[in-house]
N, C-alpha and C positions, 0 to 999 in steps of 0.2 A: 504493500499499499504506499503511495507517495505522500507527500504532504497533504493534510487535510485542512490546514489553515495556516495563513502567513499574513502578518500586518505590521505596520509601523505605528505603534500606539502612541508614542511621543517622538518628539523631534530628536533626530540622531540616534534612534533606537529601533531595533527590529526584533520580532518574536515569530515564532512558529510552533506548530503542534504536529506530531506524527503519530498516526494510529499503528501500533505495533502488532503486525501480523507475521513478520518474517522471522526466521530462525536466527540465532546469534551469529551464524557464520555469514549471513547477508551483510551485517554490519562490520564484522571483522575484516571482510575483504576490502572495506572502503576506509579503514582507519589505519593509521600508523602508530605503533606502541614503542615507548622507550623501555628500558629493563624493568623499572620499578611497576609500570603499568601491566606489563606482562605478568609479572608475579602477583599483582593484585587481582587481575582478572582470572588467573588460575585458582585463586582462593574464593572467588564467588561461586559457590557450589549450587545455590538455587537457580534454576534455569530462568525463572520469570525475572528475577533480580538482575541476573546476568544480562538478559536481553535488554532490560529498561536502562541499565547503566550504558550499554553500547549504544542504544538508540539516542539517548541524550547527548552523547558525545559526537554522533554523527550530525545531529541537528546543529551543533555549535560550528561544525564545518560548513554546513549549508549557509548558515547565516553569516559567516565570515567570508563566503565565496571563495574557498580556498581547498586545494587538494594537498597542501603541505601538512606536515606535522603541527598538530595543535596539542599543547600541554595543558591539561586541566588539573589544577592543584586545589588544595583545601587549607584554609588557615586554621589555627588552634580552636576557633569556634565552629568549624565545619563549613565556613562560608567559601564558596568556589572562586577561584581566580585563574587567569590565563597566565601561565609562566612565561610565555614567549610572544604574547600579543599585548597591546595597550588596552584593548576594549575591557569593559566590565561585563561580567557575565552572571546569570542566574539560570538554574535549572529545576525541573519538577518532573515526577514520573509516576504513574500508577501501573497496574498490571497491563493496561490496555493502551495507555498514551504516555507519550514523552513531549515535554515542552521546554523551550529555551529562549533566552532573550539576551541580547547584547546591546550595550550602550557606550557612547563615547566618554560620557561623564555621568555623575550623579549615582548614588546607590539605587539599585533595582532590586525587584523581586517578582517572582512569577509562581503560579500555583494552578495546576490542572487536576481536575476531579472528574471521575465518571459521573454522568448526571443521574445515574441510578443510585449513587452511594447515598445512604441515609445518615444524616447527622443530627436529626431531631433529638434523639435520645442522649446526645452529648451537648446539646446547645447551652446548657447551664455551665458548662465548663469554658465557654469562649464568648458568651454574650454578657456585657456588662449590665448593671442595672439601668443605666441611662438608655442602652440600646434596647432593652426590653420595653421600656415605657414608650418608645417610638414605634413599636411593632405591633401589629394586631394580634389578638389572642389566637387566631387560626392562621398562623404564618405558614407559608408552604415550604416544603424542604428545598425546593429550587432557591428561594430567597435566602434560606439559612445557608446553603452551599456557598452563596455569594459572600455572606459575612464571614463564614469559615475561610474561604479563599482570601478574602481581604486581610484577615488577621495573619494567615500564613505568609502573605506577601509582605506585610509590614514587619513581621519577625525577620524575614530575609534581608529587608532593607536596613533594619537595625544592625544586623550582622553579629550580634553578640548575645550571649546566652542570659539567663535570669530575666527574661522578659515575659510578664504574665498576660495571657490573652485577654483576660477580663479587666485586669487593674491598670495595664500600662498602654493598652490600644483601644482607640475608639473609632467606629465606622460612623460617619454622619449619615443622617437619613437620606435617602435617594429613591427615586421612582424607578422601579424595576421594569426592564424591558429585555428583549433578546440580546440587544447590544446597547451598552451605555457606559456612563463615567460614574465613578465614586470618588470619595475623598475620606481621608482618615487622619488620625493624629496619634503620634507615638509620644507618650509622656513617661520619661524615666530620668530618675536622678535629678529632678528640678529643670529639666529642659524639655520643651515641647518641640516636635519636629513633624511638620505637616507633610502629608503624602498625597499624591494624586494617583488615581487608578482607573483603568479601563477594563471592561469585562465583555464576554460573550457567552451565551448559553446556546448550544446546538442540541438536537435530539440525542446526542451521545455524550457530550462533555461540557464542562463548566470551566471556564478559563478566566482567571483574573491576573492582570499585570499592573505593576505599579512602580513608581519611582519617588525618591525623596523630592519634595517640592523644591524647584530651583530658586530658593530664597534663603536668606540667612536663618540659621536656627533661632527659633523664638525662645527668650527666656520667660519662664512663668512669672 
């Protein structure tokens, strides 16, 4: 299956989603690995996880429009970065989909979920009291998936651990549509960082993409 979605959600930023139907060998033939990546790949025993890791790596090469070696590394907090390219990068994957986004500047985050994934039973873990007050009593799972995706995106934008989904992140009210925009705020250690987000929901996946708003960090 080729790309199922590609877009430019923000200036100097591109994103894509791949529906994973191919075997791992399909992606391995299109990638170049250094020695530590070969060792890492050999240690991924679960076939679905192996395929997802490979697909997200391949998507990065597509977005960079290169056939050359691309080194994907992770910092001490697990945030991905490119060892031999200047662009910023973020990735997400499920059993069925892989998503990636690159940008020239500003911290970014992406989250892809199967639209069939149910998050209603865990909404108390990621919705703040403020967000609950703005939502109807009978909120749809599709809407909750966008809130979940937005929190995942802001977590990746922040890029550091110890960020609570309810206490440190806020999704502002928005009118839900198949394609739309959202905004949010990361509040941590006395500093508020606004984020802008874009989303799309198709019959098969829910995708949220975001970046730290290109303004100075706002003091509380």
